[in-house]
NUKOLKOL-297268 format. One record per residue: x, y, z of N, C-alpha, C, O in turn. Coordinates in Angstrom, 3 decimals, always signed. Layout:
NUKOLKOL-297268
(r (X Y Z) (X Y Z) (X Y Z) (X Y Z))
...
end
This chain:
NUKOLKOL-297268
(r (-49.946 -38.044 -108.957) (-49.186 -39.306 -109.104) (-48.659 -39.637 -110.619) (-49.274 -39.257 -111.615))
(r (-47.602 -40.293 -110.664) (-46.930 -40.683 -111.728) (-47.092 -42.089 -111.972) (-47.344 -42.862 -111.048))
(r (-46.935 -42.544 -113.408) (-47.048 -43.920 -113.755) (-46.100 -44.258 -114.809) (-45.827 -43.567 -115.791))
(r (-45.621 -45.423 -114.488) (-44.558 -45.998 -115.425) (-44.972 -47.196 -115.908) (-45.540 -47.969 -115.137))
(r (-44.750 -47.567 -117.319) (-45.346 -48.827 -117.970) (-44.369 -49.406 -118.793) (-43.561 -48.766 -119.467))
(r (-44.459 -50.692 -118.727) (-43.708 -51.721 -119.694) (-44.561 -52.664 -120.420) (-45.440 -53.270 -119.807))
(r (-44.404 -52.813 -121.487) (-45.411 -53.749 -122.462) (-44.443 -54.974 -122.594) (-43.253 -54.850 -122.881))
(r (-45.125 -56.279 -122.335) (-44.452 -57.288 -122.651) (-45.456 -58.352 -123.544) (-46.681 -58.357 -123.415))
(r (-44.729 -59.219 -124.442) (-45.432 -60.092 -125.236) (-45.041 -61.408 -124.742) (-43.856 -61.711 -124.604))
(r (-46.003 -62.196 -124.475) (-45.837 -63.595 -124.012) (-47.165 -64.491 -124.645) (-48.370 -64.297 -124.482))
(r (-46.402 -65.621 -125.485) (-47.384 -66.411 -126.123) (-48.481 -65.551 -126.953) (-47.992 -64.716 -127.714))
(r (-49.731 -65.628 -126.918) (-50.740 -64.944 -127.532) (-51.144 -63.555 -126.856) (-52.072 -62.882 -127.305))
(r (-50.383 -63.165 -125.738) (-50.832 -62.126 -124.934) (-50.116 -60.845 -124.921) (-48.931 -60.836 -125.256))
(r (-50.730 -59.719 -124.556) (-49.772 -58.549 -124.265) (-50.023 -58.216 -122.908) (-51.164 -58.105 -122.461))
(r (-48.911 -58.041 -122.190) (-49.152 -57.843 -120.665) (-48.708 -56.319 -120.600) (-47.653 -55.988 -121.142))
(r (-49.443 -55.458 -119.992) (-49.305 -54.166 -120.020) (-49.115 -53.924 -118.318) (-50.092 -53.976 -117.571))
(r (-47.814 -53.670 -117.850) (-47.370 -53.538 -116.552) (-47.064 -52.405 -116.197) (-46.161 -51.850 -116.823))
(r (-47.656 -51.762 -115.184) (-47.515 -50.264 -114.839) (-47.176 -50.413 -113.354) (-47.371 -51.428 -112.684))
(r (-46.614 -49.202 -112.912) (-46.402 -48.922 -111.547) (-46.837 -47.483 -111.254) (-46.270 -46.542 -111.809))
(r (-47.862 -47.302 -110.365) (-48.273 -46.016 -109.982) (-47.726 -45.688 -108.660) (-47.804 -46.462 -107.705))
(r (-47.125 -44.435 -108.610) (-46.538 -43.845 -107.539) (-47.626 -43.316 -106.625) (-48.621 -42.702 -107.009))
(r (-47.308 -43.639 -105.314) (-48.277 -43.102 -104.234) (-47.609 -41.892 -103.493) (-46.405 -41.660 -103.598))
(r (-48.414 -41.180 -102.783) (-47.814 -40.227 -102.161) (-46.684 -40.619 -101.186) (-45.727 -39.875 -100.967))
(r (-46.830 -41.689 -100.678) (-45.948 -42.382 -99.457) (-44.479 -42.655 -100.007) (-43.579 -42.924 -99.212))
(r (-44.269 -42.590 -101.254) (-43.227 -42.996 -101.861) (-43.014 -44.640 -102.489) (-42.008 -45.132 -102.999))
(r (-44.152 -45.157 -102.275) (-44.021 -46.556 -102.470) (-44.875 -46.619 -103.911) (-45.392 -45.555 -104.255))
(r (-45.028 -47.563 -104.614) (-45.556 -47.995 -105.935) (-46.631 -49.077 -105.837) (-46.545 -50.027 -105.059))
(r (-47.576 -48.886 -106.617) (-48.604 -50.050 -106.721) (-48.522 -50.698 -108.117) (-48.604 -49.926 -109.073))
(r (-48.403 -51.747 -108.311) (-48.274 -52.661 -109.727) (-49.708 -52.734 -110.114) (-50.609 -52.978 -109.311))
(r (-49.894 -52.486 -111.519) (-51.250 -52.714 -112.253) (-50.791 -53.462 -113.354) (-49.655 -53.359 -113.817))
(r (-51.787 -54.317 -113.832) (-51.535 -55.267 -114.834) (-52.787 -55.402 -115.689) (-53.863 -55.684 -115.162))
(r (-52.660 -55.195 -117.074) (-53.783 -55.414 -117.934) (-53.282 -56.353 -118.941) (-52.357 -55.995 -119.670))
(r (-53.830 -57.592 -119.061) (-53.777 -58.709 -120.065) (-54.633 -58.635 -121.160) (-55.835 -58.709 -120.901))
(r (-54.192 -58.465 -122.693) (-55.051 -58.491 -123.671) (-54.608 -59.804 -124.480) (-53.414 -60.033 -124.674))
(r (-55.425 -60.492 -124.854) (-55.119 -61.690 -125.677) (-55.012 -60.978 -127.159) (-55.814 -60.087 -127.437))
(r (-54.038 -61.374 -128.074) (-53.757 -60.784 -129.254) (-54.527 -61.528 -130.521) (-54.515 -61.121 -131.683))
(r (-55.135 -62.603 -130.073) (-56.134 -63.296 -131.151) (-57.301 -63.269 -130.566) (-57.454 -63.080 -129.359))
(r (-58.468 -63.513 -131.627) (-59.778 -63.531 -131.238) (-60.217 -64.524 -130.131) (-59.843 -65.683 -130.308))
(r (-61.000 -64.248 -128.941) (-61.464 -62.837 -128.813) (-60.554 -61.885 -128.081) (-60.271 -62.123 -126.907))
(r (-60.177 -61.046 -128.565) (-59.502 -59.969 -127.958) (-60.454 -59.135 -126.820) (-61.488 -58.517 -127.074))
(r (-59.882 -59.278 -125.652) (-60.555 -58.557 -124.524) (-59.524 -58.250 -123.597) (-58.762 -59.115 -123.164))
(r (-59.461 -56.883 -123.232) (-58.471 -56.596 -122.062) (-59.016 -57.045 -120.711) (-60.227 -56.977 -120.504))
(r (-58.161 -57.510 -119.767) (-58.661 -57.895 -118.473) (-57.677 -57.108 -117.562) (-56.480 -56.991 -117.824))
(r (-58.286 -56.581 -116.471) (-57.472 -55.956 -115.400) (-57.266 -57.070 -114.468) (-58.267 -57.572 -113.956))
(r (-55.901 -57.604 -114.130) (-55.704 -58.387 -113.215) (-55.111 -57.879 -111.984) (-54.143 -57.118 -111.975))
(r (-55.874 -58.432 -110.659) (-55.343 -58.016 -109.551) (-53.989 -58.384 -109.082) (-53.881 -59.609 -109.031))
(r (-53.055 -57.835 -108.769) (-51.571 -58.114 -108.399) (-51.498 -58.067 -107.118) (-52.058 -57.133 -106.544))
(r (-50.758 -59.107 -106.334) (-50.653 -59.146 -104.925) (-50.105 -57.934 -104.235) (-49.112 -57.400 -104.730))
(r (-50.612 -57.468 -103.208) (-50.090 -56.394 -102.433) (-48.599 -56.637 -102.067) (-48.140 -57.770 -101.923))
(r (-47.888 -55.517 -101.928) (-46.525 -55.791 -101.388) (-45.974 -54.279 -101.172) (-46.580 -53.269 -101.531))
(r (-44.835 -54.306 -100.581) (-44.215 -52.930 -100.353) (-43.209 -52.801 -101.419) (-42.156 -53.434 -101.347))
(r (-43.472 -52.017 -102.406) (-42.607 -51.754 -103.627) (-42.075 -50.392 -103.503) (-42.880 -49.461 -103.469))
(r (-40.841 -50.171 -103.432) (-40.239 -49.017 -103.075) (-39.619 -48.521 -104.419) (-39.041 -47.435 -104.437))
(r (-39.725 -49.308 -105.577) (-39.273 -48.655 -106.836) (-40.375 -49.038 -107.847) (-41.143 -49.971 -107.614))
(r (-40.440 -48.286 -108.997) (-41.249 -48.734 -110.136) (-40.891 -49.906 -110.737) (-41.818 -50.645 -111.070))
(r (-39.525 -50.332 -111.005) (-39.087 -51.450 -111.326) (-39.521 -52.677 -110.722) (-39.815 -53.662 -111.400))
(r (-39.576 -52.646 -109.330) (-40.155 -53.813 -108.553) (-41.400 -54.024 -108.800) (-41.798 -55.167 -109.026))
(r (-42.304 -52.859 -108.800) (-43.854 -53.155 -108.999) (-43.943 -53.625 -110.313) (-44.793 -54.505 -110.448))
(r (-43.359 -53.328 -111.276) (-43.402 -53.776 -112.763) (-43.182 -55.077 -112.841) (-43.904 -55.806 -113.522))
(r (-42.102 -55.540 -112.113) (-41.560 -56.952 -112.085) (-42.641 -57.930 -111.390) (-42.907 -59.085 -111.723))
(r (-43.169 -57.203 -110.387) (-44.288 -58.152 -109.604) (-45.683 -58.161 -110.702) (-46.408 -59.150 -110.815))
(r (-45.836 -57.207 -111.266) (-46.937 -57.185 -112.221) (-46.819 -58.270 -113.401) (-47.762 -58.971 -113.766))
(r (-45.559 -58.306 -113.929) (-45.097 -59.156 -114.953) (-45.149 -60.814 -114.457) (-45.636 -61.706 -115.152))
(r (-44.627 -60.985 -113.301) (-44.751 -62.342 -112.717) (-46.192 -62.765 -112.557) (-46.639 -63.877 -112.838))
(r (-46.858 -61.744 -112.073) (-48.402 -62.084 -111.959) (-49.001 -62.478 -113.132) (-49.782 -63.428 -113.179))
(r (-48.672 -61.777 -114.132) (-49.359 -61.952 -115.523) (-48.795 -63.306 -116.059) (-49.644 -64.033 -116.575))
(r (-47.687 -63.710 -116.033) (-47.135 -65.059 -116.431) (-47.932 -66.046 -115.756) (-48.496 -66.956 -116.364))
(r (-47.999 -65.860 -114.320) (-48.858 -66.796 -113.653) (-50.181 -66.951 -114.102) (-50.705 -68.052 -114.274))
(r (-50.758 -65.815 -114.303) (-52.296 -65.831 -114.874) (-52.448 -66.755 -116.197) (-53.342 -67.574 -116.410))
(r (-51.429 -66.445 -116.975) (-51.404 -66.914 -118.470) (-51.378 -68.484 -118.141) (-52.276 -69.205 -118.576))
(r (-50.357 -68.986 -117.383) (-50.202 -70.209 -117.058) (-51.515 -70.990 -116.601) (-51.860 -72.067 -117.088))
(r (-52.230 -70.275 -115.560) (-53.440 -70.848 -114.978) (-54.491 -70.769 -115.675) (-55.245 -71.741 -115.709))
(r (-54.828 -69.446 -116.488) (-56.222 -69.217 -117.210) (-55.990 -69.030 -118.585) (-56.991 -69.147 -119.292))
(r (-54.940 -68.772 -119.137) (-54.690 -68.334 -120.544) (-55.010 -69.451 -121.402) (-54.886 -69.347 -122.622))
end
């Protein structure tokens, strides 16, 4: 399995958005959010399931979920 990663900065957070390739040819989005000011602690955030046929689509879904998480809980 291969994985593609893009890192975004938003406000005081780093969003590590990844896409893991499955054997079926689809991709699973992964999201880790780390606050850049104290207390810094990485959080694995669950991303909504979907049928992502490209790494870019899975990364975009993870990024959107990260922005929503920051707006609600950050």
